[in-house]
N, CA, C and O of each residue as an XYZ file, in Angstrom:
380
protein
N     113.193     99.832    180.339
C     112.553     99.309    179.440
C     113.507     98.549    178.484
O     114.646     99.006    178.378
N     113.197     97.511    177.819
C     114.354     96.910    177.081
C     114.071     97.603    175.756
O     113.027     98.208    175.515
N     115.143     97.454    174.878
C     115.146     97.903    173.506
C     115.094     96.619    172.562
O     115.343     96.782    171.367
N     114.791     95.382    173.031
C     114.802     94.273    172.009
C     113.715     94.896    170.903
O     112.660     95.449    171.212
N     114.115     94.724    169.802
C     113.338     94.831    168.655
C     113.070     96.232    168.426
O     112.046     96.704    167.931
N     114.164     96.893    168.862
C     113.966     98.443    168.689
C     114.677     98.458    167.024
O     115.417     97.630    166.493
N     114.116     99.741    166.498
C     114.442    100.202    165.148
C     115.685    101.021    165.061
O     115.501    102.236    165.134
N     116.843    100.631    164.927
C     118.078    101.251    165.122
C     118.004    102.185    163.667
O     117.304    102.025    162.666
N     119.010    103.200    163.992
C     118.918    104.341    162.702
C     119.438    103.824    161.611
O     118.886    104.361    160.650
N     120.340    102.935    161.220
C     120.803    102.043    160.099
C     119.801    101.424    159.439
O     119.750    101.361    158.210
N     118.898    100.903    160.269
C     117.726     99.781    159.503
C     116.450    101.029    159.290
O     115.740    101.010    158.284
N     116.306    101.967    160.256
C     115.504    102.818    159.747
C     115.579    103.789    158.536
O     114.640    104.181    157.843
N     116.639    104.032    158.453
C     117.194    104.623    157.160
C     117.150    103.649    155.917
O     116.711    104.049    154.838
N     117.595    102.418    156.085
C     117.609    101.398    154.835
C     116.327    101.004    154.565
O     116.183    100.483    153.459
N     115.201    101.116    155.362
C     113.873    100.896    155.281
C     113.451    102.050    154.569
O     112.894    101.792    153.502
N     113.555    103.188    154.848
C     113.088    104.562    153.993
C     113.500    104.572    152.670
O     112.795    104.996    151.755
N     114.913    103.999    152.500
C     115.363    104.534    151.290
C     114.801    103.044    150.435
O     114.588    103.254    149.241
N     114.602    101.934    150.794
C     114.141    100.951    149.988
C     112.735    101.326    149.621
O     112.509    101.301    148.412
N     111.719    101.677    150.427
C     110.540    102.074    150.092
C     110.533    103.040    149.025
O     109.703    102.906    148.126
N     111.544    104.224    149.003
C     111.454    105.208    148.046
C     112.108    104.897    146.754
O     111.833    105.551    145.748
N     113.083    103.787    146.738
C     113.372    103.238    145.440
C     112.367    102.175    144.720
O     112.350    101.879    143.525
N     111.634    101.740    145.640
C     110.793    100.724    145.034
C     109.535    101.414    144.317
O     109.116    101.108    143.201
N     108.987    102.444    145.198
C     107.735    103.092    144.906
C     108.006    104.494    144.122
O     107.511    104.824    143.044
N     108.933    105.255    144.949
C     108.924    106.561    144.340
C     110.539    106.864    143.972
O     111.019    107.597    144.836
N     111.313    106.574    143.137
C     112.582    106.698    142.981
C     112.931    107.843    142.719
O     114.098    108.089    143.024
N     112.211    108.862    142.146
C     112.654    110.351    142.109
C     112.694    111.181    143.358
O     113.057    112.357    143.352
N     112.307    110.527    144.432
C     112.143    111.292    145.741
C     113.194    110.783    146.792
O     113.599    109.621    146.797
N     113.550    111.622    147.567
C     114.718    111.331    148.689
C     113.794    111.703    150.203
O     112.743    112.332    150.318
N     114.448    111.198    151.008
C     114.187    111.329    152.391
C     115.203    112.275    153.304
O     116.365    112.374    152.912
N     114.879    112.832    154.270
C     115.741    113.187    155.382
C     115.260    113.150    156.958
O     114.123    113.475    157.300
N     116.083    112.794    157.692
C     115.540    112.665    159.149
C     115.022    114.085    159.556
O     115.546    115.057    159.012
N     114.231    114.231    160.288
C     114.097    115.565    161.085
C     113.454    115.355    162.425
O     112.652    114.482    162.756
N     114.075    116.529    163.268
C     113.066    116.456    164.649
C     111.832    117.178    164.868
O     111.384    117.424    165.988
N     111.274    117.525    163.734
C     110.259    118.294    163.587
C     108.690    117.579    163.120
O     107.669    118.179    162.784
N     108.901    116.234    163.227
C     107.705    115.507    162.740
C     107.662    115.115    161.186
O     108.548    115.588    160.476
N     106.789    114.367    160.666
C     107.037    114.000    159.452
C     106.229    114.813    158.434
O     105.155    115.341    158.720
N     106.852    114.887    157.142
C     105.858    115.669    156.263
C     106.516    115.480    154.731
O     107.704    115.185    154.602
N     105.724    115.658    153.708
C     106.084    115.504    152.570
C     106.150    116.632    151.563
O     105.084    117.148    151.224
N     107.198    117.035    151.088
C     107.141    118.406    150.160
C     107.381    117.988    148.753
O     108.409    117.492    148.292
N     106.317    118.255    148.173
C     106.401    117.967    146.750
C     107.185    118.836    145.859
O     107.682    118.307    144.865
N     107.391    120.247    146.093
C     108.317    120.805    145.420
C     109.353    120.466    145.033
O     109.722    120.643    143.872
N     110.207    119.769    146.153
C     111.371    119.353    146.375
C     111.502    117.983    146.242
O     112.618    117.496    146.062
N     110.544    117.321    146.306
C     110.498    115.655    146.478
C     111.399    115.174    147.525
O     112.382    114.461    147.326
N     110.969    115.640    148.721
C     111.622    115.253    149.861
C     110.477    114.587    150.849
O     109.346    115.069    150.923
N     110.851    113.552    151.518
C     109.903    113.219    152.543
C     110.704    113.363    153.777
O     111.785    112.777    153.856
N     110.222    114.162    154.837
C     110.829    114.293    156.125
C     110.386    113.507    156.904
O     109.162    113.594    156.997
N     110.988    112.509    157.728
C     110.863    111.461    158.292
C     111.235    111.865    159.907
O     112.344    112.327    160.176
N     110.352    111.679    160.801
C     110.725    111.991    162.220
C     111.504    111.093    162.838
O     111.034    109.999    163.151
N     112.921    111.450    163.127
C     113.628    110.570    163.960
C     113.330    109.970    165.173
O     113.827    108.912    165.558
N     112.449    110.702    165.835
C     111.971    110.281    167.087
C     111.286    108.581    167.063
O     111.069    108.045    168.150
N     111.061    108.019    166.098
C     110.737    106.699    165.729
C     112.018    105.870    165.831
O     111.695    104.688    165.715
N     113.082    105.973    165.968
C     114.572    105.368    166.024
C     114.573    104.759    167.308
O     114.313    105.549    168.217
N     114.762    103.732    167.605
C     114.702    103.193    168.927
C     113.415    102.444    169.626
O     113.264    101.785    170.655
N     112.656    102.828    168.669
C     111.357    102.507    168.932
C     110.891    100.922    168.500
O     111.854    100.371    167.967
N     109.856    100.143    168.562
C     109.465     99.070    167.906
C     109.577     99.158    166.530
O     109.181    100.202    166.013
N     110.024     98.296    165.837
C     110.242     98.338    164.314
C     108.917     98.558    163.536
O     108.908     99.301    162.554
N     107.853     97.953    163.940
C     106.636     97.863    163.143
C     106.034     99.417    163.387
O     105.336     99.952    162.525
N     106.298     99.927    164.358
C     105.902    101.453    164.542
C     106.756    102.186    163.763
O     106.187    103.014    163.051
N     108.327    102.117    163.654
C     108.850    102.997    162.794
C     108.556    102.574    161.168
O     108.712    103.475    160.344
N     108.231    101.535    160.792
C     107.936    101.499    159.422
C     106.728    101.847    159.071
O     106.460    102.305    157.960
N     105.638    101.602    160.276
C     104.233    102.422    159.588
C     104.428    103.669    159.768
O     103.505    104.310    159.266
N     105.401    104.479    160.376
C     105.498    105.698    160.185
C     105.941    106.204    158.693
O     105.360    107.002    157.956
N     107.031    105.559    158.509
C     107.765    105.706    157.178
C     106.761    105.534    155.958
O     106.704    106.372    155.058
N     105.965    104.376    155.989
C     104.976    104.447    155.041
C     103.794    105.231    155.065
O     103.089    105.482    154.087
N     103.584    105.662    156.416
C     102.665    106.924    156.525
C     102.910    108.064    155.577
O     102.172    108.589    154.744
N     104.247    108.319    155.962
C     104.714    109.601    155.226
C     104.801    109.551    153.815
O     104.681    110.540    153.093
N     105.042    108.231    153.368
C     105.290    108.233    151.806
C     104.093    108.086    151.000
O     104.032    108.314    149.792
N     102.849    107.567    151.975
C     101.331    107.602    151.239
C     101.142    109.172    151.195
O     100.053    109.378    150.660
N     101.686    110.232    151.500
C     101.333    111.573    151.455
C     101.806    111.662    149.919
O     100.998    112.275    149.222
N     102.947    111.180    149.239
C     103.348    111.547    148.228
C     102.322    111.219    146.795
O     102.481    111.801    145.723
N     101.397    110.301    147.021
C     100.504    110.102    145.999
C      98.883    110.612    146.314
O      97.875    110.166    145.766
N      98.950    111.667    147.352
C      97.707    111.780    147.767
C      97.603    113.236    147.444
O      98.647    113.856    147.244
N      96.310    113.917    147.366
C      96.380    115.334    147.065
C      96.767    116.293    147.936
O      97.245    117.290    147.394
N      96.713    116.305    149.073
C      97.161    117.202    150.198
C      97.939    116.594    151.156
O      97.540    115.518    151.601
N      99.224    117.182    151.665
C     100.111    116.683    152.635
C      99.375    116.741    153.875
O      99.721    115.904    154.708
N      98.432    117.538    154.205
C      97.742    117.381    155.585
C      96.348    116.611    155.465
O      95.723    116.362    156.495
N      95.902    116.269    154.333
C      94.848    115.304    154.205
C      94.859    113.739    154.625
O      95.773    113.011    154.240
N      93.985    113.340    155.292
C      93.936    112.021    155.573
C      92.424    111.208    155.184
O      91.802    110.447    155.926
N      92.093    111.597    153.897
C      90.767    111.006    153.699
C      90.996    109.711    152.764
O      91.980    108.971    152.784
N      89.972    109.624    152.024
C      89.733    108.051    151.523
C      91.065    107.861    150.461
O      91.651    106.778    150.461
N      91.406    108.703    149.773
C      92.577    108.630    148.809
C      94.066    108.421    149.471
O      94.995    107.827    148.924
N      94.091    109.025    150.744
C      95.246    108.712    151.681
C      95.338    107.283    152.033
O      96.290    106.540    151.796
N      94.150    106.965    152.673
C      94.056    105.432    152.949
C      94.329    104.589    152.467
O      95.093    103.759    152.961
N      93.705    104.477    151.115
C      93.953    103.699    150.061
C      95.389    103.462    149.689
O      95.759    102.320    149.418
N      96.166    104.418    149.663
C      97.371    104.426    149.518
C      98.367    103.719    150.544
O      99.233    102.849    150.458
N      97.838    104.493    151.532
C      98.447    103.778    153.088
C      98.420    102.487    152.945
O      99.432    101.804    152.787
N      97.006    101.957    152.998
C      96.847    100.204    152.985
C      97.616     99.692    151.871
O      98.325     98.719    152.129
N      97.626    100.128    150.719
C      98.507     99.810    149.673
C     100.027     99.307    150.296
O     100.454     98.154    150.368
N     100.524    100.268    150.615
C     101.907    100.242    151.001
C     102.012     99.425    152.239
O     102.955     98.660    152.440
N     101.056     99.597    153.038
C     101.186     98.348    154.242
C     101.191     96.878    153.751
O     101.872     95.983    154.251
N     100.527     96.778    152.935
C     100.230     95.310    152.132
C     101.281     94.992    151.364
O     101.486     93.804    151.115
N     102.036     95.884    150.910
C     103.327     95.518    150.189
C     104.647     95.469    151.045
O     105.441     94.550    150.845
N     104.873     96.315    151.880
C     106.047     96.234    152.490
C     105.782     95.560    154.160
O     106.703     95.379    154.957
N     104.471     95.287    154.413
C     104.579     94.819    155.761
C     103.791     93.779    156.049
O     103.454     93.504    157.200
N     103.348     92.950    154.739
C     102.781     91.506    154.885
C     103.594     90.703    154.109
O     103.377     89.493    154.035
């Protein structure tokens, strides 16, 4: 399998930091092996590092997905509020 177009670690982290700086400047991120999660108390978005090496668009969508949880009511909820925020972030950073 070719890795052409793969999201290398440096660019993955740079994109995550860019999104946070633009939208949520008081938040930070950490890469994790345990899937993505947003922790409001510590203002940290844990981003699954398994997306490193995958297609760039897939990695960006994952980062934006996790960031969308920052403005939504529940970390586990994927309701209307979540999708409105997720689409807003997709429009801003992917189009």
